[in-house]
C-alpha positions in Angstrom: 56.1 -54.5 -201.2 58.5 -57.3 -200.4 59.7 -59.7 -202.5 61.8 -63.2 -202.7 64.2 -64.3 -204.1 64.9 -67.4 -205.1 68.4 -69.1 -205.7 69.1 -72.7 -206.0 72.7 -73.8 -204.3 74.8 -76.7 -205.5 75.9 -78.0 -201.5 75.5 -77.7 -198.1 78.7 -75.8 -197.9 78.2 -73.6 -200.1 74.7 -73.0 -198.6 76.4 -72.0 -195.1 79.0 -70.3 -196.9 76.0 -68.1 -198.9 73.9 -67.4 -195.1 76.9 -66.0 -193.4 77.1 -63.5 -196.1 73.6 -62.3 -196.2 73.7 -62.3 -192.3 76.8 -59.8 -192.6 75.5 -57.6 -195.8 72.2 -57.5 -193.3 69.8 -59.8 -193.7 67.4 -61.3 -191.2 67.8 -64.7 -189.9 64.1 -65.2 -190.3 63.7 -63.8 -193.7 66.6 -66.9 -195.2 64.9 -70.0 -195.4 66.4 -72.6 -197.5 64.4 -76.3 -198.9 66.8 -79.5 -199.1 65.5 -83.2 -200.1 64.6 -84.9 -196.6 67.4 -86.7 -194.5 69.7 -83.1 -195.3 71.1 -81.5 -192.1 70.4 -78.7 -191.6 71.8 -77.8 -188.5 72.3 -74.1 -187.8 70.4 -72.8 -191.1 67.0 -71.8 -191.0 65.4 -74.7 -192.8 62.0 -73.1 -194.6 59.0 -74.1 -192.9 55.3 -75.4 -194.0 54.4 -71.7 -194.9 56.8 -71.7 -197.7 56.4 -74.6 -198.5 52.9 -76.3 -198.3 50.4 -74.5 -200.2 49.2 -74.0 -195.9 48.1 -70.2 -196.9 46.0 -70.4 -199.1 44.3 -72.7 -198.1 43.4 -71.7 -194.8 42.5 -68.3 -197.0 40.2 -70.8 -198.7 39.0 -72.4 -196.1 38.3 -69.1 -194.0 36.2 -67.4 -196.9 34.2 -70.8 -197.9 33.0 -71.8 -194.4 32.2 -68.4 -193.1 30.0 -67.9 -196.4 28.1 -71.1 -195.6 28.7 -69.7 -192.0 26.3 -67.0 -192.4 23.9 -68.2 -194.9 23.2 -71.4 -192.7 22.9 -68.9 -189.4 20.6 -66.2 -191.5 18.3 -69.6 -193.0 18.0 -70.5 -189.0 17.4 -66.4 -187.3 14.6 -66.7 -189.9 12.5 -70.3 -189.8 13.4 -71.6 -186.2 14.2 -68.8 -184.0 14.6 -69.7 -180.1 11.8 -67.4 -179.3 8.7 -66.2 -181.4 8.8 -62.6 -181.0 11.7 -62.0 -183.9 14.6 -63.8 -185.8 18.3 -63.8 -183.5 20.5 -62.0 -185.8 23.1 -62.9 -183.4 22.8 -66.0 -184.8 23.9 -65.7 -187.9 26.9 -63.7 -186.8 28.0 -66.9 -184.4 27.3 -69.3 -187.1 29.1 -67.4 -189.2 32.2 -66.6 -187.2 32.1 -70.2 -186.0 32.1 -71.6 -189.5 34.9 -69.8 -190.9 37.0 -71.2 -187.9 35.8 -74.8 -189.4 36.3 -73.6 -192.6 40.3 -73.3 -192.0 41.0 -75.3 -190.0 39.5 -77.7 -192.0 41.2 -77.2 -195.5 44.9 -76.4 -194.0 44.9 -79.6 -192.9 44.4 -80.2 -196.7 46.5 -77.1 -197.2 49.7 -78.7 -195.5 49.8 -82.0 -197.5 49.8 -80.2 -200.8 53.4 -78.6 -202.3 53.5 -74.8 -202.8 52.9 -74.5 -206.6 55.6 -71.5 -206.2 58.0 -74.4 -205.9 57.2 -76.7 -208.5 60.1 -75.8 -211.1 62.4 -76.3 -208.7 61.2 -79.8 -207.2 63.9 -81.8 -209.7 66.9 -80.0 -208.8 66.2 -80.6 -204.9 66.1 -84.0 -206.0 68.8 -83.7 -207.3 70.6 -82.4 -204.4 70.5 -79.0 -204.7 70.0 -76.5 -201.8 66.7 -73.8 -203.1 67.1 -70.3 -200.9 64.5 -68.2 -200.6 65.5 -65.1 -199.1 62.1 -62.4 -198.0 63.3 -58.9 -198.7 62.4 -55.5 -199.2 61.7 -54.2 -203.4 64.2 -51.9 -203.0 67.6 -54.0 -201.1 66.7 -56.9 -203.8 69.3 -55.6 -206.1 72.5 -54.8 -204.4 71.8 -58.4 -202.3 71.1 -59.9 -205.6 74.8 -58.3 -206.6 76.4 -59.5 -203.4 75.3 -63.5 -204.5 76.2 -63.1 -208.0 79.4 -62.0 -207.1 80.3 -63.8 -204.0 78.9 -67.4 -205.3 79.0 -67.8 -209.0 78.4 -70.9 -207.9 74.7 -70.5 -207.0 72.5 -69.5 -209.9 69.4 -66.6 -209.5 66.3 -68.5 -210.0 64.0 -65.8 -210.1 61.8 -63.7 -208.5 58.1 -63.2 -206.4 55.9 -60.7 -204.9 55.7 -62.1 -201.3 52.5 -62.2 -200.2 51.1 -62.2 -196.6 49.6 -65.3 -195.4 46.5 -62.8 -194.7 45.7 -60.3 -196.0 
């Protein structure tokens, strides 16, 4: 199981040094994400994307579930009450509408979810607005202690802000 650890770093220079130390310790760049206020020059750093900073994953999952369920119900009703031929219900219609409902539900809810900030990052908004940089590192649970100890020892200016279980976008 992977965990995401959170660190608040006071400035960009310290963030660059921290990222370099993490990469030297064997953490791949794709597992290091940084979030800063708008306008900060993050060139050369792996800036957090919408999957890390918005509620997109949760919105897509919810839309897929609700849209798929509504598609199944609509498909079953259509197959039973409006068959294409008089011989028998068209069960294929139920399957097609279930898939179509799931796709439309996921797409439409993703448009909403991309604009909603991640509830996991709400506690850091004040610090980010004040100019600090949020470092998020995704690690296997077995490496968390080693990396945390490394950052505590080599970056006393950074503050450990906790860890969360990393949930995959789609289970």
